[in-house]
N, C-alpha and C positions, 0 to 999 in steps of 0.2 A: 348840447348833448347830441352825440352821434348815434343814429340808429343803424341797424343792419338791414341791408337790402340786397336783392338779387334781381338783375334785369336780364332777360333773354330777348334777343332780337333776331329776326330773320332777314337776311340780305338777299337781294335779287340774284338769281343763279347765273345771269348773263355777265356778271362782273368778272374781271380778270383777278388773278391772285393778288396782284398789287393793289387794285381798286378795293378789294375786300379788306386787305390789311390796312389800307388808308382809312376806310370807313370805321373799322374797329379802333384804330389809333385816335381818330377824331373824338370818339365817345369816351375813350380813356382820358384823353386830354381835357375834355369838357368836365368830366367828373373831378379831375385833379384841380382844375381852375375853381370849382365850387367848394374846394376844401375837403373833398372826399378822399378816403383812404381805400385803395383797391386791395381787397383781401385775396381774390382769386379770379383768374380769367381762363376760360376754356373755349376753344374753337371746336365745335362738334362736327363741322364740315357740312358737306352737301347731303341733305336728307330729303326723303320723299315727304310731301305734305299730305295731310289727311284729306284735303280738298283743295282744288285749284284756287290760287290767289293771283289776281291780275293775269289770268290765263297761264300761269306757271304751275308746274306740278312738283317742283323741287325748290329748295332754298338753302342758303348757308346759315346754319344756326350758330349763334355766339352767346356765351353767358359771361356776365361780369358780376362778381359778388363784391360788395363794397360797404363801407361805413360812411354815412354822410348825414348832414343836417337835412331835415325833412324838406326844406325849401329848395334843395338841389334837385329833387325829383321833378318838380314842375319845369325847371329849366331843361332837364334832360329830355322829358317827354315832348316838349315843344320842338326841340331840335329833331327828335325822331319823326314827328309829324311833317316837318319841313323837308326832310331828306327823302328824295325819290328812290334812293337805294334800299330803304327800309320798307319791307313788305308788311311786317307785323312786329309788335313788341309787347312785352309784359314786364312790369316792374312790381315786385312784391316786397313787403316788409317781412323780415324774418324774426320770429320769436326766439327765445333762448334754446328751445328744443331743435328748431331748424338749424340754428348756428352750430349746435353740437353735432347734429346729423351730418352737416356739410363737412365739418372737421374730420369726422370718422370716415366719410366717403373719400375725402382727399387723401387720407392716410392709407387707403386700400383695405379698410376693415370689411367692406362688403364684396371684395373681389374674390369670388369662389376659386378661381384658378390659382391665385397666389396661395390661398389656404391649403388647397390640395397638394400643390408642389412642396409646400413647407412640411406637410405631413408625410410625404413620400420619402 
């Protein structure tokens, strides 16, 4: 039985574009190796942190939404902890309401600008 999950991780801001893409690719590959099905991935880019982490005030935010066996989460998080490029991470299980919300968000249902343009 595959459960729905979402993982957000913050990469060190000193990484180059290529190093960042390499890190994201590593975790996508790791998920696929564990039999996960990637539903959505988003690179939110460089964002200011609420508080400094490792003396850094910014970080590259990434989100991956996926379906996986619960055993895959432990493997993923061990790799996060070993990787010095990862400053923080959070993986959460999604219930059916969160899955429905994410589907609506991806389709642009909450994007006010699109709605206003359509009405105009």
